C-alpha angles and dihedrals in degrees: 000000000000091000092055090049090049090050090053091052094044094055095057112123119264125230093257147326118284114241112254121241096024124124108250124212117253113279130211119252091256090055093053094054117112122229093259091051091050092052091047091052094048092046091053089055094052110120122239093225126104116278092238096062124100091237091059090052091052091050091051092052091048091052092049090052091051091051090049090051092053091047093050092049090052092050091046090054091050092049092050090049091051090048090053091052091049092051091051091049091046092051091047091049091047091053092048091046098046098041099038114133089241129055121250122204129177116205129188125222091281095051094255117149108248098174139344139178129247092260091057090047089053090051091052092045095231138104111269094235091056093050099056110098094019121119109256094221090068087072096049124091114257092240090060099045093096091053090049091051091051090048094051092043092056093054089089086088103073095186091066125082107214125210126187133166114231139169116231117217114227130186113250093358140080120269117277120227111222139171110231115205120177143177132186119250130181118263099229112268092344122105094232127086133229127223110232110194136182122211116207118192109239097184095109092044092048091049091049091048091049091049090048091050091050091049092048090048092051091046092048091048091049094049094042092052097038117121092220127071116251127188137160121216123199124220089275089057093249125139113254095165135019134166125219093251090064091057092044096047094051094037092231116181094237143054127266091255091053090057093068110110094016128097140219089251088069100039099038099032095144095064103019099094096047107030109019110031097057091051092048089052089058092047094051087050087063101263125130106233130198121180143146121255124198119200135164109274112251111251093004110085115206095018113103125219121218125213137178110219124196123194117198115186114231110214128206106198100313102335128080107243099170148358129237109218123203119184127189124194107225096168092110091049091050091051091049091048090050090051091049090051091048090051090048090048092052091048091051092048091050091048090048092050092047090048092050097042098038118026093020093056093047091050090050089052091050090050091054091049091050090053090055091045091053091052093049095046092047087062102043105020113020092178092058090042091069091052090049090050091055090049089051091053091052091049091050090051090048091051090051092050091047092051092048090049093048092048091050091051095043110024122185115281105291102205118116108351091351091103090061091049091046092051090045091055090046090054093045093048092048091050090058089068113098114266095003129114119190127174138178120227111197114147119176101025117260120216119206109185099181108088094203092051092046091049093052092047090051092049091049090053091045093051092046091052092048091050091049091054099037102040104015097041088218123181096192126047124177120195113197125189116182144146115254125183096335093315139081127261124196118187132178117194127181139179096227131107120315122242113277114262092238093052116087124212091254096055124095129050095252094051092046091051091051092049090046093052090048092053091051093058092041095253132132124234122210123188113196139159115269123254093260105002140330127047134298119206117193126188114191126193111198093211131032109259 
């Protein structure tokens, strides 16, 4: 029947599904009919004449034409809808193309500009319409033309994405650095290919690189001309940076550049295991370390050089991946300090001699006169004799104090076994004080041949004894001088008060002076509580002077 034929035509597939959620154009009434309505309409139009008549055949043809019309109108609507979507996509692509943050240029096989976006036109400083059909190389700086030719010549390999830095020439403006990246694309139905390139503005990157180079140059100049040695060790304890001062300070037989890849274990092998390696272990554990290093002075055998070394851990995230080493040469300062101490020592000796030869002699003379006065008064005026006797006792005590003071300021010569004699006199003089017992323990005898070292050891013992009496109120002081492991150990122990808990070993003038003297002679000073009470001060020389 006609309705079955219409159903067959109405169920033919359409050209595509309509996108959901889009606003559709207005449809004619026939387009809005459902399939059932369409069958009902066609059935109503079926003629009531026999199917073999000519009129029925005409009716059938008319109905087929109506069904065709409906089908064509539906397809036309779908085509218009697809065209609308394509126009929207095209406009969106045009916006993305023209206003992209990078420039896009399409070149033909001769390097002629076929098309470009607005960004590329802005980079070239011309109107887009005037740039189409113009050779691209006319807008490239002369110095970069060879690089452009190489870039365009290599485009014969389509699988490769090419990248080249160029400088674009612009009228009335400075050249613009860009990164040109290009690929080959087919030219429609033609056999040739087009070069589609992107142009990325490198101005910000170039400015950042220039600023970084200036910063690196300033940093390099500062480190190269610094008076302190600077090096950077990686996690394998190898040099990855060193300045010339480091090589000069240590007197290494190489340049700073030749240090790279090496390590302190190779260049400072004589002291690395004992002085350097333990400190580096602490630094790589995350601790900031400062210590003094003593090495033989380059070119001056027998004369040591003194350095202060600082290790600063360099962390990557949470782990320590390197250490920054700073080294200061303090040899000159140590020499100046030694000279100052020698001047001070000479001044003390002179004052001690003057005190002994001048005031001491006059006091001794007064003591002798007072003895004679006591004898005379005891005969003629016994009451005044007792007063004279008391004056004589005070004078005798004053003479004793003056002699002790002069001996402390100018001890006996300390070379050879003079240190033992000087310490013995120090102990004897201290024992003369009321309520104080001081003794020297030195068995077997210890010989210190270097006068400067012996003087500093004596002054350390003297300062320790004075501190024990003045601050510790000790009644017993033991001075011990002995050889230990090829070196010399001097210890002063007392039974007085211990150091206060809030007072560190580096506080106080007396303690600082003792530590300072120990550092000058290359010794270590330890301040510890006594075995039962009091304080024990130990000065240890690693080698016998």
